N, C-alpha and C positions, 0 to 999 in steps of 0.2 A: 755710588752705585751699590745696590744690594744684591745678594745671591741666595738662591735656594740650594740647600744640600739635601738630596733625596736618597734615601735608602730604599731600593726597589724590591720587587718580588713579594710584596704584601698584598693580600686580598682584603678588600674593604667590605664592610657590612653595616647597614643601617639606613636611616632616612636623611634626605637632604632636600631643602626647599630652595628653589631658584630665586635669585635676586630679581628686582625689577629690571625691565628691559633698558639697557644702556642706550640703544639707538632711539627708542621712543623718548627717553628722558631728555636728550639733547634738543628734541623738537618741541615737546610740550612745555619745557621750562622756558624756552625762548618765546613761546606764545604768550607768556604773561605780560610781555611788553605791549601787547595789543590793547590793554585796558588799564584804566586807572583804579579799577576795583580790585579787591583782594581775590587771589586765586590760591586754592589749597590743592596740593598734589600729594598723593599717597603712593607708597611703595617705590620711592626714589632710591636707587642704589647709591650708596655713599662711596663711590669709587673716584679715582683721581680725575678722570675726564669730566665727570658730572660735577664734582665739587669745584673744579676750576671754572666751569661755566657759571655756577652759582656765585662764585667770588667775582667774576667778571660783571654779572648783573648787579651785584652789590656795589661795585665800584661805579657803575652807571647811575647809581642813586636808587635802585630798587630796594625796598624794605624787605628783608628776608628774615624769617623766624623759623627755627627748627622746633617744631612742636613736640615730637617724639622721634625716635629713630625712624628714618625713612619718610617722615611726613613734614612738609615744609609749606609755609604760607609766603606769598609774594604780593607786594603792592607797589605797582609802578606808577604812582601818582605824581612823583617829582623826578623825572628822568633828566640827567645832566647830559644833554646832547653834545655839548662841547667836549666831553670826555672822549668822544669817538675819534678826535684828531690829536689826542694827547700822546706823548711818548709812552706812557704807561699802557694805554690801550694797544698801541702798535706792538709793544713787546709781548704783552700777555696774549693778545689775539693771535699773533704769529705762532705761538707755542701750542695752540689748541685748535684742532680741526673743527670742533663744534662751534667755534666763533662764527663760522659762516652762517649759522642758523639765525643769528640776530639781524642779518641784513634785511630780510623780507619784512619782519614785523616793524623794525625801525623806519623803513621806507614807507610802509603802509600807514603808520600812525603819525609820524613826524615829518615825512617828506625828505628824510636824509638818512643814509646808511653808509658806513665805511667798513672796510675789511682789509687787514693786512694779509698777505699771501699766507694761508694757514698751514700749520704743520700736521702731525699725525703719523700714521704708520708709513714705513718706507716699503710700499708694496707695488710701486710703479706709478705711472701718471694718474692723477686724480684731478681732472680738469674742472673748471668752474663755469664753463661756457653755458651749460643748461640753466644754471642759476641766473647768470648775468643777462643772457639773451631773453629769457622769460620775463625778467623785470623790465628790460628795455621795451619789450612789446606792450607792457602795461603803461609805458610813457616815461619811464625813468631815464635820465641821462647818465652816461657812464664816463668817468674820468679815471685814468690809470696813470699813476706815477711810477714809471718803469724803474727809476733809480731806487726809490724806497719800496718798490713792489707793494704798492698801496692802492686799493680800489676805493673810489668814492662815487656814490650814486645819489642823485637828487631828483625831486619831482614836486611841482606845486600841487598836483592832484593826479593820482593814478586813475586810469580809465580801463574798464573791462574790455576784453578783446578775445578773439579766437586764437589759439596757438596749438601747434603740433610740436611736442617736445622731440628733440633729435635723439634722445635716449630716455628710458624710463628711470631716471635718476631719483632715488628716494629722497635725498636731501634737497635736490633741485626742485622736485615736486612740492615738498614741504615749504620751502622758501616762497615759492610762487603762490601757493595756497594762502599763506599767512599775509602776503601783500595784497592778495585779491579780495579778501573778506572785507576790507575797508575801501576798496576801489569803487569808483562810480560806475554803475551799470553791471552788466553780466560778463563774467570771464568763463570761457570754455577751454578746458585743458584736455587735449587728446594725447594718448600715449603716456598718461600719467602713471606713476608707480602706484601700486595698490596694496603694498605690504600691510600687515596688521598695524605697524607703527603709523602709517599714513591714515589708516582707518581710525585709529585711536585719536590722532590729532584732529581729524575732521569731527569726530564725535564730541571732543572737548570744545571745539570752536562752536559747534551747534548749540551746546549747553550755554555758551557765552552769548548767543544771539545771532550767530552767523547763519546764512542760508546756503546749504551745500547739497546738491543732488548728485547721485551716482556713486556714493561712498562704497568702496569695495570693488569698483570697476576701474577701467583705464580711461574713462570719459567722465570728467567732473564738470559740473556747471555751478558757478558760484555767483550769487547775486549780492553785490556789495551793500553794506549797511554803514550808517554814519558813526556808530560807536558799538562797542561790545561791553558786556557785563562780566562780573566775576563768576566763578564756579568752583566746584569741588570735583576732582578727577583722580581716578585710581589707575595706575599703570599696569600693563600686562607683565607676567613673568618673562624673563629673558629667554627667548627661544634658542639663542646661541649657547647659553649656559646649559640648557636642557639637553641639547644635542651633544655638548661636551661631556656631560655626565653619562649619557648613553654609551658614547664611545669609550669612556674611561672604564665603565663597568665591564664591557666586552673584552678590552685589551688586558685587563688585570684579572679577569675571571671572578669578578666581585658580584655580590648580591646587594642591589640598591633599590630603594623605593624613592622615586623622585616625586615630591609632593606638589599638588596644586599647579599643574602645568598648563591649564587652559588648552586642552588637547585640540579643540576645534580650530585653534589659531596656529597650529604647527605646520600646516600645509604638507609639503612633500617630505619633511624631515623624518617622520617615523618610517615611511616607505623606503627611503634610501638606506637607512640603517638595517631594515629587514633584508634588503637586497645584498647587504654585506654579510648577512647570516646571523645578525643579532636577534635573539628571541626576547620578547617582552610582552607583558600583559597590561591592559588598561583596567585599573581598579578605581571606579568612580572617576575622579579627575587626576588620579595618580598613575605614574608609570612604574610598574614593578619589573625589575630585571633580575632573574635568578642567576646564580653562579653557573657559568657555562665552561666546561672543560675544553670544548672546541666549537667552532662555528665556521660555516662554509659560504663563500661568496657565490651568489647565483650567477648563471650565465643567461644570455638572452635566449628566447624560445628556439632560435635556429642553432643554438650551441656556441655562438660567438662570444668573445670576451665581454664582460660587463663594462660599461662606461658610465662613470659618474661625473656629471658636469653641472656647473652653475647656470642659472637662468633668472630673468626677472620673475618676480612673484606671479603665480604660485609655484614657480620653479624652485630648485634647491638653492639655498643661500650661499653666496661665495664665502661668507664668513665661516662656514662649516666644512669647506673642502679640506682644510688642513686636518681637521678632526677625522673626517672620513678616510683620509689617506693613512693616518696612524692606526685607525681601527682595522684597516685591511692587512697590516703587517703581520698580526698574529692569527689571521683567518686562514682557511684553506682555500686555494684558488688564486686567481689573478684578476686585477681590475685596472682599467685606465682611468686616471683622474685628469680631468680636463678643466683647467682654470681659464675661463674665457675672458674675464674682465681685467685682471691685473697681471702684468708681465713679470713681476718680481716676487710673486707670492709663494712660489714653489721652491725658491732657492734655499730654504731651510732644510731640504731633504738631504743635503750633504752630511748634516749631523746625524740624521737617521741612518744613513749608509755607514757612517763611521761606527754607529752603535751595533751594526750587524744586519740591518734591514736590507732586504733584496728589492731595490728600487732602481729603475732605469729612468733618469731624467731625459725625456725625449727632446724637449725644447723648453723655452721659458714658460709655456702654457700647459704642457702635458707631462705626466709621470706615470709609468707603469709599475704597479706594486705586485710582486710575486709573494703571496702570503705563505708563511712558513708553517702555519698551523702549530705554533709553539715548538716546532722541531729545532729551530735555531734561535735560542733565547737572545734577546737584546742584552747588551752589556753597558754598564754605566760609563759615561765620559764627562768631560768638561765642555760646556757650550755657552752661547750667548743668545738671549731672546731678541730676534729682529723686529717683531711686532706682536700685537696682542694675541692674535689667533695662533700664529706659529709658536709663540711662547707657551701657550697652554698645550698645544700638540706635543711639544718637546717635554713638557712636564708629565703628560700622560705616558709618553714613551719611557721616561725615566722611572716612573712608578712601576712599570712592567718589567724593567731591566734588572739583570743580576748585578749586585754590587751598588756602589755609590755613584751618583751623578751630581754635577754642579751646574746650575743655570745662572748666568750673570745677567745683569740688566733687567731684573725682574720688575722694575718700575713699569715696563711695558705691560706685563701681565696685570699689575695692580690697576692700570688704567681701565681695565674691562671686567675684572673679577674681584669682588669684595671679599677680603679676608680668606682667600682661597686656601691658603696653607692651614689656617685654624679649622676651617670647615671640613677639609679632607682628613686632617689629623684626628678629628673627632670620630671619624669612621674607621680609623685604623691605619692611616697612612703615616709615613715617617718623613716629614718635610720640615727642615730647620731653616729659619730665616737668619741670614748673617748680614749685618749692616757693615 
């Protein structure tokens, strides 16, 4: 287990370019299983979760070549289907949340998919019902080994159908889309997730020869085809990393230029940080954040306390609520942070309270932050990263705190942020990695 040692209180200055989108990567990389032709994907973030998925595909028999940093080619012309029931797959798949994304494409192309109960962040229940029920509606049969916690799905031929998803699950929608593009007939998916990641997956599949209507909406119509071709696809920048950098600049009073953000794909993210008082300018496709000595949280028009909550796209991403919460600590004013989706995601605030933040944890889903406006500086402490997003939120707090902090279990941060210590140190941070 590795540790970050952070010396806080430093202002950063300079340019930073966001990595490719982690959540998109897990989907589009899995989609290469749908064709025997070569697929080239650009702007892949070389982070632990993504590289583990690429290794998993390689073990399945997919030919993988790293052309240059962030650009990989994939050719799934000889897939070892038997590997899906091997002890190696059961072990590796259980360690990687992204392993769930290969279920749909394997079932669609080969009529068989398996899945060990996947791991990932410890942020509360993350059920798989939307994935499994959607695939069952396409005609797949589900077998579950309770003792081994191992799912197996089979189908001679998937058939298109109408389905109303019980939740707008991003990964569930992606899995069903990937299975549907090779199913017989038309599939209609209502209450589909419509995040930019889903739109990107659909655009990539269309390049490969799929027929998909309604891209960008919550109603998708997919006409199945017999086979897909190869393509070249470039991934979006990571909106969660962009939001993290906006929050970091505000909390530390830093001057940052975030490059090439694909602003039109950020949804509510800019507006939410504006509500928290953060000022920034759009320069071309870059976000410029000047150094701000103070910033003030807005209230609602009737004067009531601001509430920031997560919602399905185009609502605010749940992955950024931890960052919004930390951003509010050094603001003037108060805000209620409402995490609706996961019941364990706010439990990291005890470390922020220990650092001196004024936060009331109302219940597992809500926390009220009373911003100090820098009146009560945070102090460095020793802590452990519980998950990717909370880990980065704690890192931001440590960079704003007086003195030194230590964050253990930074492997969680590395799962989602590529070389974050080196990139921030180049801007003036003081982050030391201790193995």
